N, C-alpha and C positions, 0 to 999 in steps of 0.2 A: 790589494789582491782580492779578487772576487771570482766565484765559480758558479756558473749556471748549470742546470741539469744536463744540457746538451754538451757543455765542455767537460763535465764530469764523465759522461758516457764515453767521450773520446779518450779520456785518460784511462778509464777502465779497459777499453779495447787495447790501448797501447800497452798497458800492464800485462794483459793476457798474452799479447803477441810476444812480449819480451820473455814471459815465463815459458812459453812453448818453444821459442827459439833457443833459449838457454839449455833446454833439454834435447835439442836437435830433433824435435818432433815435427809433424806435418802442419805447417801454418796455413795450408789451403782450406782447412776446416773453419778458419776464422770468418765470421760474417763481415759484410762490408760496413755495417753499422751495428750498434747496440743501443740499449737504453737503460736508464736507471729509474727506479720507482720510489715513491715515498712509502715507507713502512706504515702499516695501519697503526702500530703502536710506536709513538714517538720515542719511547725508551730504547727502541732497537736502533736508533740512529737517525740521521737526516735522510739518507738515501740507501737503497738496497739494489744489488745486482745478482742475477742467477747465472752469470756467464760461465762460471766453473761447472755448474750442473749441465749446461748446454754442451760444453766442449769436452768434459772429462772422459767419457767413454769413447768419444771420437778419436782422441789422441792416446788412449790406453792408460789413462791415469785415474786414480780414485778422485772424484770431484772435490773432496775435502783437501786432498794433497795439492791439487791444482789451485784451489781457492787460497791455500796458504802461500803458494808462490806468487799468485796475483796480488794478494794483500801486501806481501813484502815489497813488491815493486810499486804498488799504488801508494804506500805510505810515504814514499819519497817525493810525491807530487805536492808542490806548494799549495797551501790552503786546506789540505786534508789533515785532520787532527788525529784520527784513529780509524783503523779498519778491523772489524771483528768478524770471525767466521761463525756462522750459526747453522745448526741442523746438518743436513747432508752436504752443504757446501755453499750456502748463501753468504754473500758479502754484505755486511752492514757498515756503512760509511758515515763517519762523523766529520763535518767540516769544522775548521777552526772558527772561533768567534769573529775574527777579523775577515775571514773569507766570506762568511755569511753576511755580515753587516756591510762589507765593502761593496756589495752589489748595489746598494742605494746610491752611492756616489757614482758608480759606473753608469747607471741608468740616467741620472741627472746630466752627467757630462756627455753621454751619447745623444741625449735628446730624441729627436724624431727618428734617428737611425736605429734606436734600440728595438730589437725584435726582427730587424731585417737581416737577410743572410744571402749567401751566394749558392744556396742549395740547388737552384734551377738555373744557374748562370749560363749554361750552354743551350738552354731551351728558347727557341723562337716560336711563340705561340700565337695562333689565330683563334680568338675567342669570339664566336658568333652567338648573339643572343637577342631576344625580342623578335627581330625580323618580322614585324607585323605587315600585313597587307596595307598599302597606302589607299585604302578605300573607306577609312573611318578613323575616328580618334583612337589614340592609345587607351586601352581600357583595362579593367580589373584583371582580365585573363592574361595580360602581358606584364602586369606590375611585379609579380613574384620574380620572374626572370630578370626584369629590369633591376630590381634591388639585389638579387642574389648574383646575377651575372656581373654587375659592376663591382660588387664586393669581391667576387672571385678574381676579377681582373686586378684589383688592388692587392689582393693577397698573393697572387702569382708573381706580381711585380716585386712585392716585398721579399719574396723568396728568390729573387734574382732573375726571373724570366723576363724576356723581351716580349711584351704583350701588345698585340694589336686588337682593339675592340672593334668588331665589325657588325654592321646591320645589313642583312640581305633584304633588298627591296623586291618584293614579289610583284613586279610591275609588268609581267607578261601574262597573257591568257585572257579568258573570257571575263574574269571578275573585273578587270579594268574597263572593258567595254561596257559592262553593266553599270559600273560606277559612273562613267561619263554620261551614259543615257539617263541615269537617275538625276544627275545634276541638271542636264538639259531639260528634262521633264519638269523639274522644280522651277526652272527659270521661266517656263511657259505656263506654269500653274496647272500642269497636267498631273494625273495620278502617277505614283511610282510604278515603273514598268514591272512585269512579272520577273521574279527573282532579282529585283533591283534592291537599292539601299534606301530604307526609310530613315527618319530621324530629322530633327531640326537642323543638324549640322549640314545636311545636304542643301537645305534651303538657304542657310547662311552662306555657303560657298557659292551657290548660284547667284545670290544677290551681290556678293563681292565681285564675281566675274563680270556681271552685267555693268556694275558701276565703273569698273576699271577698263572694260572693253565695250564702249557704247555701240560699236558697229557690229557686234557679234550677232545680234538678233536679226540683222539684215542679210546675213550670209546665206549661201545655199545650204540645204539640209546636210549635204555631205561635209562641206567645209565647217559648218556649225558643229556637227558631231565631233569632228577632230579637234576643233578649237576648245569646246567644252571639256573634252577628255584631257587635253594637254594642260589647260589652266586649272582644272580640278585636281589633277595629279600634283602639280606644283604647289597648290594651296594646301593640300592634305599633307604632303611631305614636309612643308614648312611648319605646319601645326604639330606634326609628330615630333620634329626636332625640338621645337620650343617646349613642348610638354616634357620630353625626356630631359632636356637641359635643366628645366625647372626642378626636376626630381634629382638633379645632381648626376645624371647619366650622360656621359659624352662618348660619342663613337668616333674613332679615328678614321673609319672608312664606312661610307654608305655605298654598298655595292648593288648596282642595278642588274636584275635578271635579264632585262632587255639587251644589255651589252653583250651577254653571252651569245645571243642569237645574231645580233647585228655585227659583232666583231669577229665572227668565225670561230669563237671558242668551242662551240659544240662540235663542229666538224673536226677541229684540231683534237679534241678529246677522243672522238671516235677513232681517229687515226692512231692515237697513242694506245688505246685499248686494243685495237687490231694488232698492233705490234706485239702485245703481250699474249696474243693467241686466244682471247676469251670471247671474241665477237663471232657470231654465226648468223646465217640467214635461214629463215623458215617461214613458209606460207606467205612469201612476199615481204615479210617484215625483217628488220635487223634487231638482233637480240644480244644481250650480254649474259654469258653463262655464270650467273652469280651463285647457282647451286653448288658450284665447285668449292665455294667458300662459306657454306653454311646457310645461305639464304633459303627461304622456303620454296621459292620458285625462280626461274629465270625471268629476266626483265626485258621488256621491249624498249629499244632505243628509238627506232623509227618505225612507225606503223606502215602497213601495206599501202596506204594512200600517200606515203611520203611525208606525213606529219611527224615532227619530232616530239617526243613525250617529255613530261616533266622530269622523268627519270634521267633522260639525256642531259637536261639542264643541270640536274643534281651532280651527274658524273663530271660534266664540264666545270662546274663550280669547284668541286673538290680538286680536280687536276689543276685548275687555275690557282688555287690556294697553295698547292705544293710547289708550283712553278714560280710563285712569288717568294719562295724561300722559307715557308713555314715548316718547322720540324713536326709540330703537333697541331692538329686542327680539332678544336673542341666545338661541338655543336650543342647548344642548349635549346631543347625543343619542348613543346607543350605536351600535356598529358595524352592528347589524342594522336601522338606521333610514335607510339611504341613500335609500330611496324617498320619505322624507318631505321631502327638500330641495325638489324641484320643486313638490310640492303645497302646502307651507307658503309658499313664495315666491309661488305663484299666489293663495293666500288674500289675501296682502298686496296684490297687484295688483288683485284683484277688489274689495277694500275701498277702492280708490282711492289706495293708498299706493305709494311707490317701493320695489319689492322689492330694489333694490340698496342702499338706505340704511336703511329702516325695519325690516328683518328680516335676521338672519343665522342660518344653520344650520351648526353645527360638528359634525362626526362624529368620534368617538374610537374607535380600534381597541382590541382586546381585550388583557387582561393575563393572563399565566400565571405561576405561582409554582413555583419549584424549591427544593430543599434539597440542596446538594452535587451539583447537576446532575440530580437525580431529581425528578419531579413530586411536589408535596406531596399527601398523601392528603386525601380529602374530609373535611369537618367531621363530627364525631359529632353535633353539635347540629343542624346545618342540613341534614344528609343529603347532598344533591347539591352543596352549596355550601361555599365557604370564606368565613367572615364577616369583616367589617371588624374586629370586636373581636379575632378570632383573629390577624389580620394585625398589629394593634397589639401584642398580647401577644408575638408572635414577633419583631418587629423594632423596635418603638417608633415613635412618631409622627414624629420627625424623619427617620429613615432611610426610612420609608415615603413620606412626603410628598415629600421631595427626590427620591427615586428615581423616583417616579411623574411628577414635574413636569419632570425634566431632559431628557426626550426628546420629540421631536415626536409629536403624537398621530396623525399620518398613518399610522404603522406600528404593527403589534402589538408589545407589550413583554413581555419575559420577565425576571423578577426572581429572583435566587437569594438566598435568605435568608442563606446563609453569606457571600456576597460583600458584600451591602449592610449587614451588621452588623459586619464585621471592622474593627478599628482600625488600618488601614494606608493609606498614601497612594494605593493603587490603588482605594480606595473613595472616590468623589467627595464624598459628604457629610462623611465624616471629614476629607478633605483640606481642604475649605473651613472647616469648624468648627475644625479644629486651628489654621489660620492665625489665625482670629479669637481663639482662646484664647491663641496665642503673642503677639499684639499686646497683649492685656490683661496677660499676664505681664510683658512688657517694661515697660509703664507702671507696674505694681506694683513691679517691681524698682527702677525709677528713683526712685519715691517712697521706697522703703526706704533707698536710698542718699542721700536728701536732695537729689536732682537735680530741681529744679522746672522744669516746662515753661514756666511763666510765661504772660503774656498776649500775647506777641509773639515773633517770631523774624525772622532775616534770610533772606528767601526766596531771595535771590540766591546763597546758599551751597549750594543743592541743584542741583549741576551734574554730579554723577557720572552716567555713562550709565545705571546701574541705577536711580538716583533718578529720572531723567527718564522712564525707561520706566514706572516705577510711577506717577508723576504722570500720564502720558498715560492709563494704564489707569484711574486714578481719575476722570480727566476724561471718560472715555467713558460713565460710569454713567448720567447723565441721558439721553443719547441712546439707550442700550440700553433703558431703561425706556420711553421714548416709543415706540420701535420695537416692543417687545414688546406694548405696548397697541394700537398701530395694527394690527399683524398678528395679534393675539390669540394670541401665542406665548410663554407664560411660560418655556418651556425656554431662551429666549435669556438670561434673567436668570441661570439656573443655570450655563449654559456660560460666561457672562461672569465669574461669581464664581470659577470654576475657573481662568480665565486670570488674574484678579486675584491669586488665591492663588499662582499660579506666579510672577508678577511680584514679589510680596512675598518669596518664598523667594530669588529671585535678588538682590534688594536686600539682604536680611538677610545673605546669605552674602558679599556684597562690600562692604557699607558698615556699619561698626561703629556701632550706634546709641548705645550707652553706653560710657563709658571703662572700661578694665580696670585693676585694681590701683590705683596711686597717680596714674594719669593724671588730668588736670583735666577737668572737664565744660566743654567748649568750646561756642561758638555753633553750630558744625557739629553737635555732638551734640544740641543743643537743636532745631535745624531738623529733624534726622532723627527726633527724638522726636515732633515735630508730624506728620511724614509717617507715622510708625508709627500714631499715634492716628487720623489721617485714614483709613488703611486699615481699621482696626478699625471705624470708623463706617460705611464703605461696606459692609463685610461684614455688619454688623448690619442695615443698611437693606435690603440685597439679600435676605438670608435671611428677613427679616420679610415681604417681598413673596411669598415662597414658603410662608409659614406655618411656618418652621423656626426653632428657637432658635439663638442664638449664645452658647454658654456661655463664661464667662470662665476656666474651668479644665477641663482634660481629662486 
């Protein structure tokens, strides 16, 4: 028998429901979910709940009286040793030794599935992130969302959602023509055109195109322009895919903006918006009345000259996502896109959807890179940029992904290459990976000594304070994953892993896992070996959610 905090919270809610039902009181006041917390003082028990304080007055009972009724029902739950009432109606809950220690066995047996849930099982999510223009390499400005977006996709999937990771290719508009012209100019040895794209990568692409298409330089000017644009586009898109895959980021869908225009999706979207009654004409242009839904101004869909706007493509793209069956469309945009929040929400509302449910817009702040406290110089290859490939070469995938994902995206982030690559405990990624490697080392050493963990252990033997602290930390993992999914905050997983690593260090320093010298291998050693292996499993599972490896040796 084992009990996680999430399961205990379900039991508390069930006990409260029973107590209220027994008294023929109003059960509609019960929340859909509740939670339990760890008391600051361990002497007060393993977990605490304030549900009686929340509900007492609502059902017309003194909170302490309701707490007594809840405690009576809760004590019948397997794995709960005692429930005490404190203060005006707090419930202090103590788990039985077997229930606490049994968690280690459960984690080892569940393996990679521990921490996963069906919390979001009915959600079909479109997660769009990075969405870089195919006019240059993936660079530092994209990397934060590459790491965070991929981690969020993993976390949403772990919470049961059906997630499609999508990259929107901004391949329509003048920027593509300028890119093609820049590559063509490089091929001829001419200067970069005004507002064109500089950087060695442009020359590299031009050289490849010429070598693979020897007749291109003999084409007419018009045909040559089109050929260079088409070939440069394919080459850049291929490079973007390779860089992102190298970073461990895989997209299920690469969606071309051009297809919205070429396939009639924009016209279809305008028809759908007209049906909802929010399209109007003024000054020869076609508008969407987004101010009806909180936008700061109405938006032009078709200019007076008949040209469709980027906003029209945005509307078509959203409607396309919804018609592909996605319940929730999550947009992860850069720091310079704050203005898009209101207009995208308004598109959803104008389309007849719920902007609080069907669409989410997340804004990520910028990343800067230092080396020894000094700004890293600009890329030789990309000119004004530092590329993702250069970041990977400098720090490695694990250090980059973990460091980018462990902080809230609400604030700008500065990374120092020397800090995030040094193998010391003040480097968070090393700190977590080292504990994962240490747990693997302990298991290997036990096997070398002939100490078999076996198929079972006495869970009641795990009673040391540091053992119980580690078990509680392990038990928190499913709730952390569910919360990270609900709040769209992958950094919660990283910070949790750092706390778990600290709890393991304290356990390891105070509780000898394996015997020394001629000491016998006792049942307590066996139980601690299960706890050691459970810790390893949680670190593996948690790092995997961040797209980071958990090496067995360091």
